[in-house]
TIMI-2910 file (N, C-alpha, C, CB; in pm, 1 decimal, decimal comma, always signed):
<rs>
+----------+----------+----------+----------+----------+----------+----------+----------+----------+----------+----------+----------+------+
!      n_x !      n_y !      n_z !     ca_x !     ca_y !     ca_z !      c_x !      c_y !      c_z !     cb_x !     cb_y !     cb_z ! resn !
+----------+----------+----------+----------+----------+----------+----------+----------+----------+----------+----------+----------+------+
!  +7093,8 !     -5,6 ! +10541,7 !  +7038,7 !   +107,2 ! +10618,3 !  +7053,0 !   +235,6 ! +10541,1 !  +7107,7 !   +120,3 ! +10754,2 !  Unk !
!  +7143,1 !   +237,1 ! +10439,7 !  +7166,7 !   +359,1 ! +10365,1 !  +7039,9 !   +407,7 ! +10296,3 !  +7276,3 !   +337,5 ! +10263,0 !  Unk !
!  +6961,6 !   +318,3 ! +10235,4 !  +6838,4 !   +355,5 ! +10167,8 !  +6715,4 !   +332,7 ! +10251,6 !  +6825,7 !   +280,4 ! +10041,1 !  Unk !
!  +6721,9 !   +231,9 ! +10339,2 !  +6604,5 !   +185,8 ! +10409,0 !  +6579,0 !   +263,2 ! +10540,3 !  +6618,4 !    +38,3 ! +10437,5 !  Unk !
!  +6675,4 !   +340,3 ! +10584,4 !  +6655,1 !   +426,4 ! +10702,7 !  +6640,9 !   +352,3 ! +10837,8 !  +6532,3 !   +509,2 ! +10681,0 !  Unk !
!  +6555,0 !   +249,7 ! +10832,9 !  +6528,5 !   +176,4 ! +10956,6 !  +6482,5 !    +36,2 ! +10912,6 !  +6418,5 !   +250,5 ! +11048,6 !  Unk !
!  +6513,9 !    -62,5 ! +10990,6 !  +6467,2 !   -202,1 ! +10946,8 !  +6406,4 !   -274,1 ! +11071,9 !  +6593,7 !   -291,9 ! +10884,2 !  Unk !
!  +6309,1 !   -359,1 ! +11048,1 !  +6247,4 !   -440,2 ! +11145,6 !  +6249,6 !   -581,6 ! +11095,7 !  +6107,2 !   -393,1 ! +11175,9 !  Unk !
!  +6282,5 !   -670,9 ! +11183,4 !  +6295,8 !   -816,7 ! +11143,3 !  +6188,2 !   -899,9 ! +11219,3 !  +6445,6 !   -873,7 ! +11177,6 !  Unk !
!  +6138,7 !   -992,8 ! +11147,2 !  +6036,4 !  -1086,6 ! +11205,2 !  +6083,2 !  -1227,6 ! +11162,8 !  +5882,2 !  -1054,1 ! +11151,4 !  Unk !
!  +6086,2 !  -1319,5 ! +11254,4 !  +6127,8 !  -1449,4 ! +11223,6 !  +6009,5 !  -1540,7 ! +11261,2 !  +6260,3 !  -1486,0 ! +11297,5 !  Unk !
!  +5966,5 !  -1633,8 ! +11167,7 !  +5852,3 !  -1719,4 ! +11195,2 !  +5895,8 !  -1862,7 ! +11164,9 !  +5725,9 !  -1677,3 ! +11110,1 !  Unk !
!  +5856,3 !  -1953,6 ! +11250,9 !  +5899,4 !  -2099,1 ! +11231,3 !  +5763,1 !  -2166,2 ! +11201,3 !  +5979,8 !  -2168,7 ! +11368,9 !  Unk !
!  +5754,9 !  -2228,7 ! +11079,8 !  +5641,4 !  -2305,4 ! +11036,7 !  +5671,9 !  -2455,7 ! +11050,3 !  +5604,3 !  -2269,1 ! +10892,0 !  Unk !
!  +5579,4 !  -2536,0 ! +11011,5 !  +5602,5 !  -2685,0 ! +11022,5 !  +5708,9 !  -2728,5 ! +10918,7 !  +5465,2 !  -2766,9 ! +10998,5 !  Unk !
!  +5719,4 !  -2658,2 ! +10807,8 !  +5806,8 !  -2694,5 ! +10702,0 !  +5918,4 !  -2599,8 ! +10680,5 !  +5733,1 !  -2708,3 ! +10581,7 !  Unk !
!  +5905,2 !  -2475,3 ! +10716,8 !  +6007,9 !  -2377,0 ! +10689,4 !  +6019,7 !  -2268,2 ! +10793,4 !  +5983,0 !  -2315,8 ! +10559,4 !  Unk !
!  +6129,5 !  -2190,6 ! +10780,2 !  +6150,2 !  -2076,5 ! +10865,5 !  +6148,6 !  -1958,0 ! +10773,7 !  +6282,8 !  -2086,1 ! +10948,2 !  Unk !
!  +6085,6 !  -1848,7 ! +10817,2 !  +6067,5 !  -1734,9 ! +10727,0 !  +6116,6 !  -1611,0 ! +10799,0 !  +5917,7 !  -1719,0 ! +10682,4 !  Unk !
!  +6199,7 !  -1541,4 ! +10738,0 !  +6252,0 !  -1414,9 ! +10791,5 !  +6190,8 !  -1303,5 ! +10699,2 !  +6417,5 !  -1412,4 ! +10792,8 !  Unk !
!  +6129,2 !  -1205,1 ! +10762,1 !  +6076,4 !  -1091,3 ! +10696,3 !  +6153,6 !   -967,2 ! +10742,0 !  +5926,7 !  -1078,2 ! +10723,8 !  Unk !
!  +6199,9 !   -890,1 ! +10650,8 !  +6278,4 !   -766,9 ! +10680,1 !  +6198,1 !   -652,7 ! +10620,1 !  +6429,2 !   -772,5 ! +10619,4 !  Unk !
!  +6151,0 !   -558,5 ! +10694,6 !  +6078,9 !   -448,0 ! +10646,4 !  +6169,6 !   -322,7 ! +10673,5 !  +5936,3 !   -438,8 ! +10715,4 !  Unk !
!  +6172,9 !   -231,9 ! +10565,8 !  +6248,6 !   -107,8 ! +10586,7 !  +6156,6 !    +11,0 ! +10553,8 !  +6379,5 !   -104,7 ! +10497,4 !  Unk !
!  +6203,8 !   +126,3 ! +10581,6 !  +6124,3 !   +250,4 ! +10556,4 !  +6185,9 !   +330,5 ! +10438,2 !  +6119,7 !   +341,5 ! +10687,6 !  Unk !
!  +6257,4 !   +265,0 ! +10348,2 !  +6322,2 !   +337,4 ! +10240,7 !  +6217,1 !   +357,6 ! +10120,2 !  +6453,9 !   +256,3 ! +10192,8 !  Unk !
!  +6275,6 !   +393,4 ! +10001,2 !  +6191,9 !   +429,3 !  +9893,5 !  +6134,1 !   +304,3 !  +9821,0 !  +6269,2 !   +516,5 !  +9798,5 !  Unk !
!  +6170,9 !   +182,1 !  +9860,9 !  +6130,1 !    +61,7 !  +9783,8 !  +6205,5 !    +39,7 !  +9656,5 !  +5986,7 !    +69,3 !  +9750,7 !  Unk !
!  +6159,4 !    -54,3 !  +9584,1 !  +6226,2 !    -79,2 !  +9452,6 !  +6114,3 !    -94,0 !  +9350,2 !  +6321,0 !   -210,9 !  +9455,3 !  Unk !
!  +6131,5 !    -22,5 !  +9236,8 !  +6016,6 !    -31,6 !  +9138,6 !  +5993,1 !   -177,3 !  +9107,4 !  +6045,9 !    +49,3 !  +9003,4 !  Unk !
!  +5863,2 !   -210,6 !  +9091,3 !  +5823,1 !   -349,4 !  +9063,6 !  +5890,4 !   -410,0 !  +8944,0 !  +5677,1 !   -356,7 !  +9044,1 !  Unk !
!  +5909,9 !   -324,1 !  +8841,0 !  +5974,2 !   -368,0 !  +8715,1 !  +6115,4 !   -411,2 !  +8735,8 !  +5971,3 !   -258,2 !  +8612,4 !  Unk !
!  +6175,9 !   -367,9 !  +8845,7 !  +6319,7 !   -402,3 !  +8867,9 !  +6341,6 !   -507,7 !  +8981,9 !  +6399,0 !   -272,1 !  +8902,7 !  Unk !
!  +6236,1 !   -552,0 !  +9045,8 !  +6253,4 !   -637,8 !  +9161,4 !  +6315,2 !   -769,6 !  +9130,9 !  +6125,7 !   -660,0 !  +9225,9 !  Unk !
!  +6311,2 !   -824,0 !  +9014,3 !  +6386,9 !   -941,1 !  +8985,4 !  +6521,2 !   -912,2 !  +8935,2 !  +6318,2 !  -1022,9 !  +8891,6 !  Unk !
!  +6537,9 !   -801,1 !  +8861,7 !  +6664,9 !   -764,2 !  +8812,0 !  +6774,3 !   -738,8 !  +8919,5 !  +6647,5 !   -645,9 !  +8730,4 !  Unk !
!  +6731,2 !   -690,8 !  +9032,5 !  +6825,8 !   -655,5 !  +9135,0 !  +6899,3 !   -777,0 !  +9191,9 !  +6755,5 !   -582,2 !  +9244,5 !  Unk !
!  +6853,9 !   -900,8 !  +9157,6 !  +6920,8 !  -1023,6 !  +9196,1 !  +7027,9 !  -1064,6 !  +9098,1 !  +6821,6 !  -1133,4 !  +9210,4 !  Unk !
!  +7033,9 !   -995,3 !  +8983,9 !  +7142,8 !  -1023,7 !  +8885,0 !  +7269,1 !   -960,8 !  +8925,5 !  +7106,8 !   -975,2 !  +8746,2 !  Unk !
!  +7378,1 !  -1037,9 !  +8905,1 !  +7510,9 !   -983,4 !  +8946,1 !  +7546,4 !   -851,3 !  +8869,1 !  +7623,0 !  -1091,8 !  +8920,1 !  Unk !
!  +7593,7 !   -757,8 !  +8939,6 !  +7640,7 !   -628,7 !  +8889,6 !  +7529,4 !   -534,3 !  +8851,8 !  +7728,3 !   -649,1 !  +8772,0 !  Unk !
!  +7402,6 !   -574,4 !  +8877,4 !  +7293,7 !   -481,1 !  +8843,7 !  +7271,4 !   -385,6 !  +8960,0 !  +7162,0 !   -558,0 !  +8810,1 !  Unk !
!  +7253,1 !   -258,3 !  +8921,3 !  +7229,6 !   -152,1 !  +9024,7 !  +7110,0 !    -78,9 !  +8976,9 !  +7354,6 !    -52,8 !  +9045,2 !  Unk !
!  +7022,2 !    -41,4 !  +9061,1 !  +6897,2 !    +28,2 !  +9019,8 !  +6928,5 !   +158,0 !  +8944,3 !  +6808,7 !    +60,1 !  +9144,3 !  Unk !
!  +7017,7 !   +237,1 !  +8995,6 !  +7062,7 !   +360,3 !  +8931,0 !  +7205,8 !   +385,1 !  +8982,5 !  +6964,5 !   +484,2 !  +8962,6 !  Unk !
!  +7287,4 !   +419,7 !  +8898,0 !  +7426,1 !   +445,2 !  +8937,5 !  +7439,4 !   +559,8 !  +9034,3 !  +7509,8 !   +472,9 !  +8816,9 !  Unk !
!  +7355,5 !   +655,7 !  +9021,5 !  +7366,3 !   +770,5 !  +9115,6 !  +7339,5 !   +729,6 !  +9259,0 !  +7268,5 !   +881,7 !  +9076,3 !  Unk !
!  +7259,9 !   +626,0 !  +9283,1 !  +7230,7 !   +582,4 !  +9424,3 !  +7351,3 !   +515,9 !  +9486,5 !  +7109,9 !   +483,8 !  +9428,8 !  Unk !
!  +7440,9 !   +461,6 !  +9398,4 !  +7554,3 !   +391,5 !  +9453,2 !  +7683,1 !   +448,6 !  +9459,2 !  +7569,8 !   +283,8 !  +9390,8 !  Unk !
!  +7694,2 !   +573,0 !  +9409,2 !  +7822,4 !   +645,8 !  +9405,3 !  +7890,7 !   +649,7 !  +9542,4 !  +7800,2 !   +789,0 !  +9354,9 !  Unk !
!  +7810,3 !   +677,2 !  +9647,7 !  +7864,4 !   +696,8 !  +9782,5 !  +7888,3 !   +560,1 !  +9852,5 !  +7766,8 !   +785,1 !  +9866,9 !  Unk !
!  +7829,9 !   +449,9 !  +9804,9 !  +7839,8 !   +325,6 !  +9874,9 !  +7965,0 !   +248,0 !  +9826,3 !  +7710,9 !   +243,0 !  +9854,7 !  Unk !
!  +8008,7 !   +268,8 !  +9703,7 !  +8115,6 !   +194,2 !  +9651,4 !  +8072,5 !    +47,4 !  +9609,2 !  +8226,0 !   +191,7 !  +9754,6 !  Unk !
!  +7948,3 !    +18,3 !  +9620,0 !  +7894,3 !   -110,7 !  +9578,9 !  +7908,3 !   -141,3 !  +9435,2 !  +7755,3 !   -118,8 !  +9613,2 !  Unk !
!  +7911,7 !   -271,6 !  +9404,0 !  +7926,8 !   -310,1 !  +9256,6 !  +7807,5 !   -395,5 !  +9215,4 !  +8063,9 !   -391,7 !  +9229,5 !  Unk !
!  +7712,6 !   -410,2 !  +9300,2 !  +7590,1 !   -483,5 !  +9258,8 !  +7597,7 !   -631,3 !  +9282,8 !  +7562,3 !   -460,6 !  +9113,7 !  Unk !
!  +7665,3 !   -679,1 !  +9380,5 !  +7677,7 !   -822,9 !  +9409,0 !  +7604,2 !   -873,2 !  +9530,1 !  +7817,7 !   -856,4 !  +9424,9 !  Unk !
!  +7556,3 !   -776,1 !  +9617,1 !  +7500,5 !   -812,2 !  +9748,3 !  +7381,8 !   -900,9 !  +9735,8 !  +7462,6 !   -689,8 !  +9825,7 !  Unk !
!  +7273,8 !   -858,4 !  +9666,1 !  +7153,2 !   -934,3 !  +9656,8 !  +7178,2 !  -1061,8 !  +9569,1 !  +7039,3 !   -845,4 !  +9598,3 !  Unk !
!  +7263,8 !  -1058,7 !  +9469,0 !  +7298,6 !  -1175,1 !  +9398,4 !  +7358,9 !  -1281,6 !  +9491,2 !  +7392,5 !  -1139,9 !  +9288,9 !  Unk !
!  +7444,4 !  -1239,1 !  +9574,7 !  +7513,2 !  -1335,4 !  +9671,4 !  +7409,3 !  -1390,6 !  +9772,4 !  +7634,0 !  -1261,4 !  +9752,2 !  Unk !
!  +7326,5 !  -1299,1 !  +9823,2 !  +7222,6 !  -1349,5 !  +9922,0 !  +7136,3 !  -1445,6 !  +9854,9 !  +7135,1 !  -1235,8 !  +9981,5 !  Unk !
!  +7087,0 !  -1425,1 !  +9732,2 !  +6996,0 !  -1518,6 !  +9660,5 !  +7069,1 !  -1649,4 !  +9633,2 !  +6944,6 !  -1456,0 !  +9525,2 !  Unk !
!  +7194,9 !  -1654,9 !  +9601,3 !  +7264,4 !  -1773,1 !  +9574,8 !  +7272,1 !  -1857,4 !  +9706,3 !  +7403,3 !  -1740,2 !  +9517,5 !  Unk !
!  +7299,8 !  -1795,3 !  +9810,0 !  +7308,4 !  -1861,0 !  +9944,7 !  +7177,6 !  -1921,3 !  +9984,8 !  +7352,1 !  -1761,0 ! +10052,6 !  Unk !
!  +7072,4 !  -1840,8 !  +9972,8 !  +6940,7 !  -1892,4 ! +10010,6 !  +6898,1 !  -2007,5 !  +9920,1 !  +6836,4 !  -1780,6 ! +10005,5 !  Unk !
!  +6918,6 !  -1993,8 !  +9787,7 !  +6885,2 !  -2108,3 !  +9700,7 !  +6961,4 !  -2228,7 !  +9725,9 !  +6902,9 !  -2074,6 !  +9563,5 !  Unk !
!  +7092,1 !  -2214,7 !  +9756,5 !  +7179,6 !  -2332,6 !  +9796,6 !  +7127,3 !  -2404,6 !  +9918,4 !  +7324,4 !  -2286,2 !  +9826,3 !  Unk !
!  +7055,7 !  -2329,3 ! +10004,2 !  +6996,7 !  -2398,9 ! +10120,0 !  +6856,8 !  -2445,6 ! +10101,9 !  +7000,0 !  -2312,5 ! +10236,3 !  Unk !
!  +6810,5 !  -2443,9 !  +9976,2 !  +6674,9 !  -2494,7 !  +9948,1 !  +6567,3 !  -2397,2 !  +9966,3 !  +6645,4 !  -2608,1 ! +10031,2 !  Unk !
!  +6601,6 !  -2269,2 !  +9982,9 !  +6506,7 !  -2163,3 ! +10016,3 !  +6467,7 !  -2077,1 !  +9897,3 !  +6564,1 !  -2076,4 ! +10123,1 !  Unk !
!  +6394,2 !  -1975,5 !  +9936,1 !  +6346,0 !  -1871,5 !  +9836,8 !  +6361,8 !  -1731,2 !  +9896,4 !  +6192,7 !  -1895,8 !  +9797,2 !  Unk !
!  +6367,5 !  -1632,6 !  +9815,5 !  +6374,6 !  -1497,6 !  +9852,2 !  +6284,5 !  -1413,9 !  +9765,9 !  +6513,1 !  -1450,5 !  +9845,5 !  Unk !
!  +6219,0 !  -1317,7 !  +9816,1 !  +6123,8 !  -1233,3 !  +9736,7 !  +6129,3 !  -1091,7 !  +9794,8 !  +5972,6 !  -1291,6 !  +9741,6 !  Unk !
!  +6093,5 !  -1003,9 !  +9708,8 !  +6083,1 !   -856,2 !  +9739,2 !  +5946,3 !   -807,8 !  +9705,1 !  +6188,9 !   -772,2 !  +9660,0 !  Unk !
!  +5896,2 !   -707,9 !  +9791,7 !  +5775,1 !   -644,0 !  +9751,4 !  +5771,6 !   -506,6 !  +9822,2 !  +5649,7 !   -732,8 !  +9785,9 !  Unk !
!  +5709,5 !   -415,9 !  +9759,1 !  +5693,0 !   -278,5 !  +9820,0 !  +5578,2 !   -288,2 !  +9915,7 !  +5665,7 !   -163,6 !  +9710,0 !  Unk !
!  +5590,8 !   -226,4 ! +10037,4 !  +5485,7 !   -224,7 ! +10129,9 !  +5389,0 !   -115,2 ! +10101,7 !  +5537,7 !   -213,4 ! +10263,7 !  Unk !
!  +5264,5 !   -134,4 ! +10132,5 !  +5159,6 !    -27,6 ! +10108,2 !  +5192,4 !   +100,9 ! +10182,2 !  +5018,2 !    -77,0 ! +10153,4 !  Unk !
!  +5243,3 !    +83,0 ! +10306,0 !  +5274,5 !   +201,4 ! +10385,8 !  +5409,5 !   +258,0 ! +10355,2 !  +5266,6 !   +169,7 ! +10530,4 !  Unk !
!  +5471,0 !   +207,4 ! +10256,4 !  +5605,0 !   +255,5 ! +10211,4 !  +5715,2 !   +163,4 ! +10262,3 !  +5631,4 !   +401,1 ! +10261,2 !  Unk !
!  +5826,4 !   +170,8 ! +10191,9 !  +5937,7 !    +83,4 ! +10223,2 !  +5924,6 !    -47,2 ! +10143,5 !  +5943,8 !    +55,1 ! +10375,5 !  Unk !
!  +6022,1 !   -134,8 ! +10176,2 !  +6033,6 !   -265,3 ! +10107,4 !  +6021,3 !   -375,3 ! +10210,5 !  +6169,2 !   -277,9 ! +10029,5 !  Unk !
!  +5968,3 !   -492,2 ! +10165,5 !  +5972,6 !   -611,3 ! +10246,9 !  +6047,8 !   -719,8 ! +10169,9 !  +5829,4 !   -657,9 ! +10285,4 !  Unk !
!  +6152,2 !   -769,8 ! +10236,5 !  +6233,7 !   -880,2 ! +10186,3 !  +6186,6 !  -1001,2 ! +10267,2 !  +6392,9 !   -852,9 ! +10201,9 !  Unk !
!  +6149,7 !  -1116,3 ! +10195,6 !  +6106,2 !  -1240,1 ! +10259,8 !  +6197,2 !  -1345,8 ! +10216,9 !  +5961,6 !  -1276,5 ! +10227,0 !  Unk !
!  +6255,7 !  -1410,3 ! +10322,3 !  +6350,8 !  -1519,5 ! +10298,3 !  +6290,9 !  -1643,2 ! +10366,9 !  +6498,3 !  -1485,1 ! +10354,2 !  Unk !
!  +6273,1 !  -1754,9 ! +10292,8 !  +6229,1 !  -1875,5 ! +10356,8 !  +6325,5 !  -1984,8 ! +10330,6 !  +6092,8 !  -1914,2 ! +10311,3 !  Unk !
!  +6354,1 !  -2060,4 ! +10433,2 !  +6440,9 !  -2181,7 ! +10414,2 !  +6369,8 !  -2301,6 ! +10483,2 !  +6590,7 !  -2158,8 ! +10477,0 !  Unk !
!  +6401,3 !  -2421,0 ! +10436,6 !  +6346,7 !  -2539,1 ! +10508,3 !  +6383,1 !  -2544,7 ! +10650,2 !  +6391,3 !  -2663,4 ! +10445,6 !  Unk !
!  +6284,2 !  -2581,9 ! +10734,2 !  +6309,5 !  -2588,8 ! +10875,9 !  +6406,4 !  -2695,6 ! +10917,8 !  +6184,9 !  -2608,9 ! +10945,6 !  Unk !
!  +6416,7 !  -2804,4 ! +10832,8 !  +6510,3 !  -2906,4 ! +10855,6 !  +6592,0 !  -2930,7 ! +10731,9 !  +6442,4 !  -3029,5 ! +10900,0 !  Unk !
!  +6724,9 !  -2957,2 ! +10744,2 !  +6810,2 !  -2973,1 ! +10635,2 !  +6771,5 !  -3103,7 ! +10560,3 !  +6955,5 !  -2973,4 ! +10682,2 !  Unk !
!  +6783,0 !  -3095,3 ! +10428,3 !  +6767,0 !  -3214,3 ! +10351,1 !  +6900,8 !  -3274,2 ! +10309,6 !  +6683,7 !  -3185,5 ! +10231,3 !  Unk !
!  +6905,1 !  -3387,3 ! +10248,9 !  +7030,7 !  -3449,8 ! +10215,0 !  +7109,6 !  -3362,8 ! +10127,7 !  +7010,5 !  -3580,6 ! +10150,7 !  Unk !
!  +7043,7 !  -3286,5 ! +10031,0 !  +7116,8 !  -3207,4 !  +9930,7 !  +7150,3 !  -3065,5 !  +9989,1 !  +7030,5 !  -3194,7 !  +9797,1 !  Unk !
!  +7092,9 !  -3034,3 ! +10104,5 !  +7126,7 !  -2903,5 ! +10165,7 !  +7257,3 !  -2903,9 ! +10239,7 !  +7018,7 !  -2861,0 ! +10259,9 !  Unk !
!  +7348,8 !  -2807,5 ! +10208,4 !  +7468,7 !  -2801,2 ! +10280,8 !  +7447,7 !  -2780,6 ! +10436,0 !  +7551,3 !  -2691,4 ! +10222,7 !  Unk !
!  +7527,4 !  -2833,1 ! +10515,3 !  +7516,5 !  -2809,0 ! +10659,6 !  +7641,2 !  -2741,2 ! +10709,9 !  +7492,9 !  -2940,0 ! +10736,2 !  Unk !
!  +7621,2 !  -2653,6 ! +10806,6 !  +7735,7 !  -2579,8 ! +10868,3 !  +7817,8 !  -2675,1 ! +10947,0 !  +7688,2 !  -2463,2 ! +10959,7 !  Unk !
!  +7945,4 !  -2650,2 ! +10950,6 !  +8034,5 !  -2724,3 ! +11041,0 !  +8104,2 !  -2837,9 ! +10976,3 !  +7959,6 !  -2775,4 ! +11156,2 !  Unk !
+----------+----------+----------+----------+----------+----------+----------+----------+----------+----------+----------+----------+------+
</rs>
């Protein structure tokens, strides 16, 4: 919420997967950096992170968890401004997918 100002969540269940879309009203992420932000310790610009104390592990951790569950995660800037994060995971666990509990 520090950069996104406000967030809206949308959850969709398809035949094969569940998709969570998160839209925010922040500045977005330059297209050239949208894959880099998933790399451990990568920060868009150090000046944006001085007040947060972050070290650049948040999106790397999220991506690892999503991939471990057989899913995918993507980022794109919205035409009306802000960023959309899309997370999809299989609707049913597969044999290789870890299960909670």
